[in-house]
N, C-alpha and C positions, 0 to 999 in steps of 0.2 A: 394130324389126329389119328387117333387107331379106330378102327371101324373092322371087326372081326380079327381074320390075322394081318389087314393091310395098312396100309398109313396112306393119307390123301394131306395134301397143300393147305385146302378148305373144304369144310362141309355145311352144310346147312340139310340136317336129317326132315324138319320139319317139311323142305320144299324139295328133300331127295336129289340134292344135286352135289357134286364134288367137283370144285373147281382146280385145275392141275396146272403147275407151271412148269413148262417144260424147259431147261437151258444143259449145261454139259453134264451135270450131275446125271441126266438120262444116257446119255451114250453109252452105247452099249447093252444096255438095259431093257430094248423094247419086247423081250418075252417076257420079263418080269412085270413091267408097266401093263402088257395085253391081259396077262394072267389077273392082274389087279381092276382091270376095267370090266371084263367078263364078270370076276365076283361083284363087283358093285353094279353094273347094267343087271344081273342074275339078282339084285337084290332091291331094284327099281330105280337106281338112281341115275341120274342125265351127268355126262360129264364133257363139258363146255374145256377145251385146253388150250392154252396161251403159250407160245414162247416168252422168255423171263424179255427177252432183247425189245419184245411187243411190248409189255408193262411197262421196260421203263421208257422208251421213246412213244407209246401212243395210252398212257393210263388212261384217257379219258375213253377211248375207244373202248378198251377193253372193260372197264367199269359197266360203260354202255350198255355192253354184251350181258354181262351178268346179270345187270338190273334186268334185262330184258329175259334172261333165262328162267333167272328165279319170280318172274311173272307168269311165266308160262306153264300152268297146269299140266304135271307130270304124266298122267293119264284123261282120257276124254271124260268129261263127265257126262253122269247118266242122262238120257233124253226127257225132256219133262211128259208129263203121264207119266211115267211109269210107277212103280212102288216105291 
C-alpha cells in the first residue's frame, strides 16, 4: 500500500501501524528499508517486522503479535483531570 513516497506490506492508518514481512526480496535493500522505516516513524507509525518464514511456520504467533500491536495505543493517553 503506498503511503507518501513508500509502500508498505500492510498498513492500518487508524492505529498508525505498518506490518512488514521480510524475505529474500529485502536482501540488499537494508538502506531503502531503513529510509522507509524512518519516514513511517516520523509520521507516528509503529513497524513490527516479521520474517516470511515465521509467517509460514508460526502464523498464529505472528497474528497474536499483530493483534497486540493493534490494541496498543501509539501514543500515551493524556492524564486524567487535564484539559
